[in-house]
N, C-alpha and C positions, 0 to 999 in steps of 0.2 A: 577348295572344300573348307568349310568352316570347322574349327575344332569342336568336338562333342563335349557338352557340359553334363556333369553327373547330378548337380544340384544347382538350382537357381532360387535365390531369395529375391522376391519382387515386390513392387508397390510400397517400398519403405517411405514413410512420411519424411524421415530425415536419414540420410546416409552420412555418417561421420567417418571420413577417411583418415583423418589425422595427417593428411598431406596438405601443407599450407598453400594457399593461393594468394594472389595480390589483395584480395578483399576479405579473406577468411582464414585465420590461423589453423582451424581444424578441418578445413576443406569439406564443408557440408554440401550435399547434393540432395535436392528435393525430388521426390518420386523416384528414388533410386533403386537399382537392381545390382545384384552380385552373382556372377556365374562362377562355379567351382568345378574343377576337374581333379579327381583324386584328392590329394592333400592341399592343393594350392588354388589360389584365386586365378581364374582364367580371364575375367573381364569384369568391369564395373562401370557404372554411369547411369544415365537415364535408361528407361526401358528400351527405347529405340536404339540407343547405342549398343546395349548388350545384345539385343536381338540381331543387330547387324554383324556382331563380332563372333557369335557362337551359334552352334546348332543345339537347340534346347529340346529337340523332338523327343528325346528319351530321358530327359532330366526329371528328377523329383522337384516339385515346386513347393516352396514355402512362402506363404502370403504374409507379408509384413505390413499390411495396410494400417495406417495410423500409428505405426511404431518406429522406433529408432534402431538402426543397424550400425554397429560400431565394432572396432577391434576388441578382442578379449583383453582383460587387464593383465598387466605384467607386474606381479608382486615381487619386487627386486631386492627386498631386505626382510628376511624372516628368520626366526629361530623355531622353525616348525617342529623339530624333534626335541622333545623334552619329557622328563618323567614327572607325571602327576601335576596337580594344581597347587597354587599357593593361596587358595581362597581364604583360609584362616588368617594368614598374614594380611591379606587385602582388607578383610572385615575389621581387623584390629587397627589398621592404619586409618581407616575411615572414622572409626570411633575416637581414636586418639587425637584426631585433628580438632575435635570439639570438646574434649574433656580429658582430664588427667587419668592416665591408665598406666599400670606397671608394664615394663617391657615383656614381650612374649618370651616364653621359656622354650623357644624353638629357633632353629636356624632360619634366617630370612634372606631375601635377595638372591643374588647369583649363587652364593654358597649353598643355600637350600636346594636350588635346582641342580647343582652339581651332585649333592648327596642323593636326591631322588632319581636322577638319571643314572648314576652309577648303580643304584639298587635295582633298576629296572632291566629286565632282559631285553634282548634285541626284538623278540616277538612282541613284548608289551609296548615298547617304543613304536614299533611299526604299526600296530593296531590303533594306537592313540593318534598317531600322526595321520594315518589313513582316514580316520573319522574327521579330523580337522580339514583335510583336503577335500572331502566330499562337500562340506559346507562352503569352502572357498570356491569350488567349481560352481556351486549354485549361486554364488554372488558374482560370477562372471570372470573369475581369474582363470586364465588358461596356461600361464607359465608362472612358476613360483621358484624363487631362489631359496635355498634351505641351508643354514649354517650348522656346523657342529658347535662346540663351545661350552657344553655342560658336562663334558667328560674330564677335561683338563688332566689328561694322562693318556698314554699311547693306546692302551687297550680300549678305553671307553670312548676316546675320540674316533678311533677306527670303527667302533660299534655304531656310533651315530651316523658316520658317513656310509656305512654299509646299509643302514636303514634307508637313507636317501636312494641308494642304488635299487633296493627292493621296491621302494615307492614308485620309481620310474617305470618299473615293469608291471605294477599292479593296478594302475588307474590312468586316466587319460591326460591329466595335467603334466606338462613337461617340467621336470625338476632340474634346476641348476644348482650344483653342490659347491659349497664353500667350506674350506677348512679354517676354523676359528679356535685353534688350540690356545691362542693368546687372548681369550676372552677375559681371563682372570688368571691368578696364580693358584696352584693347588692349595686347598684349605689346610692341608697337613704340613705346609711349610710356613716359615716366618718370612713374609715378603720384605720385612725391614732389614733382613740379614743379606748382605750382598752375595755371599757365597751360595746361599740357598736360591736366590733369584737366578744367579748365573748357572746353577746346576739345571734348573728347569729350562732356561734359555737353550742350553746345550742339548737337552732332550728334544725341544721343539725343532731346532735347526739341524741337528745331526741324526735324529731318529725319526721323528714324526713326519716332517715335511718330505724327506726322501721316500718314506714308505707310502705316504698318501699319493705321491707322484707315481711311484712304481706300480701301485695298484690301480691307478686311474680313477681315484675316488673323488676328486674335486677339480673344479675349473679355476677357482680363486683361492687365495690365501688372504686372510683378514686378521686384524689386530685391533685391540681396544687401547688406543693411545689417549690417555686422559689422566687427570689428577687422581692418584691412588692406584693407577693401573700400570700400563707400560709407558716408559719414557720415550721420547723421540728417538734417542739412540738405540734403545731396545727394539722399537718398532721398525726402524730402518734395517737392523740386522735380520729380523724375522722376515720382512717383506722382500728384501733382496735375496734371501735364501729361497723363498718361494719362487721368485722370478727366475732364479737360476735353474729351478726344477720345473719350469714351464707353467707356473701358476700365476695368473693375473693378480695384481695387488689391489686390495681394498682396505679402507681404514675407517674405524669408528673414531671420531675425534671431535673436539670442541663441544662436547655434550654438556659438560659441567664446568669446564675451565679451558682456557686457551694456553696450551703448553707448546704449541708449534707443530701439531700434527697435520694441519691443513697445508702448512708450508712444505712439510715432508711430502705430502700427497702430490703437490705441484712439481716438486723436484724429481720424483722417481721417474715418470709420473705414474700415479695410481689410476685405476679405471674409475673409482669412485671415492669420494669422501662423504661420510654419512653422519648425520645429526646436525653439526654446524651451528649450534646455538650461539657460540661465542666467537665466531669467525669474523675477522675484521674485513673492511671493504678492500683493503690492499690485498689481503689473502684471497678474497673472492676474485679479484682481477687476475691474480696469479693462477688460480684454479681454472678460470675461463681461458686464459692464454694457453695453459697446458692441456686443455681438453678434458679435464677431470669432471665427471658428472657429479653434481651435488644431490645427494639423496636426503630428503627432508622427511621427518617422521611425526606428523601432527598428532597421531593417536598416542604416541609415547608422551608427548608434552601434556596432553589431556589426562592421561592415566596417572602421571606422577605429580600433576599440578606444578609443572616446571616454573621456577621463578623467572626465567627469561626465555619465553617461547621463541622458537626459531622464526626468523624473518626472511621469507623467500624473495620479497620484492627487490631488495638490494642485490641479491644474487642474479635475478633476471636482468636488472639494469646493468650489472657487470658483464653480461653476456654469457653466463653459465647455462649449460643444459641442466635442467632440474628433473628429478624423478621423485615420485611419491611411492611409499610402501607402507604396509601395515606395521612392520616390526613386530609381528606376532611373536609373543613370548609369554612365559608364565606371569610376568608382572604387567603385561599389556596384551591381554588375550583379545586380539582383534583379528577377525577373519575377513572382514568386508572392506574392499577397496572403495566402495561407495561411501561408507562412513568416513574413511580417510579423506576423500575428496570434499565432503561436506565440511569437515573440520578445517581443511586447508583454506576453503573459501570464507567460512564464517569467522574463524579465529585467527587466520594468518594472512588475510588480504589477497589471496589469489583469486583470479577470475575463474568462472566455470571453464572457459577454454584453456587457460593455463593449467588448471588442475587436471582436466581430462588428458591433455597432452602429456603431463608429467606421469600419469598413471598408465600410459600406453607407450607412445613413442619415446619419451624420455627414459622411462623405465627399461625399455628394450636396449637403449644405449648403455645403461648401467650394468647389463650383463653381457654386453658385446654381441647381441643378437639382432641389431637394428636392420640387418640385411634380410632377416627372415620373418620378423614379427613386429608388432607395435603400430602398424599402419595397414590400411586396406589398399593394396596395390597388386596389379597382375604379377604373378610369379612368387608372391609371398605366401606363407602358410595361411590357410583358411581357418584362422582362429578368430571367431566372430561371436558376438552376443546380440540377441534381438530383445529389445527392451520395450515393454508395453507402455511407453510414454512417447509423446510426439517430438521431443527434441532435447538438446543439451541443457538449456536453462531449466526445463521442467525436472530433469534428472537431479540437478544439484539443489533445486528449490525444495524438493521433498526430502525431509530429514530421514525417513525410514521407509523408502519405497523403491528399492532397487534389487529385486531378485529377478534377473532376466527370465523372460518366458522361455527362451531357447538359448543354449550354448552349443556352439559348433567348435570342435577341436580337430585340427588337421583334416577338415572337410567332412567330418562325421558328427552327426547330432549326438551329443553325449549327455545332455540334460534338457528336459522339457518339463516345465512346471505344470503343464496341463495334463500330463499323463501319469 
């Protein structure tokens, strides 16, 4: 007896599995179908192959004629939860780039977001993040990593992580939570004074990380290891403490200077090293050898007009697994993974296939969920988008035309632009 399908997507012009074949890195199938039972993929292939594998007599049918069917995007690096916008700062920066202007009389950058996040209630943070997630789902993201990092103190960091917990229950996107209490130092201390730095490190290591682990509020521990932020030795202490408490290690590094953070990532090893603008080829080889996923963030480079945009191709040549992510945050308000892929191809030299794989399969590796998501394969979660375009090249070619017609999360239609 053949297994019963609950939902069948049929007649796809292009089925992008993201499972490499000898001839195609993204594993395209023409005139493809996908059969789903419950939350998982039951079978996929040509119409004949699927019909031979499953009983579709009671299945709901979705006709994808002329369209592309692909895995949902995995947005593996975001700062989803934050208090209010920094639009005034943004407008001032744009104007200041072309004319002499006096400095703004307000806090800017991460300190501004720390203040606004601390001033926001948990309910306010939840509602704002929920609104952003609705748009991310409409753009095809079905799994989103979400960091803390704008509390920079025990109560407010826990507040942010509890918002992640609420978001997981309130909407269909799966939320992967990361503790980033080491995103910056508290603005009320003098980071140039060793005793004050060490006092905050003690709070991170002895108070925050144990409590985050005890409450089960995060899967990963992250740190910003770069010039002006955390040193390599400080980052090592923080990440090793996280690992002792069962949190996977991630690291922001080499964004604005190379102080050795990517070498640390290879030594631990970390799950990911993110940004990597100033990473050397030797460090790329070490990251590849250690199995560290490189997370590159083209939208951030675009948003800040980075003086040295990230170069993914040497990382690919070194054998690294690459992931793309929006890096959604108040200084880089980007909710669309399609926009990120377009930037990756047009500004950073990635091919459409490389970008799509980095936004799906590679990004699933960045959050340790490659056995569940990121590709279309029998047994994996049915996280799928149906795009009203005929194929991958067309998707990347169009600068602003990627709102999937249909998004399926865990086997259930959760977004349809036609209704």
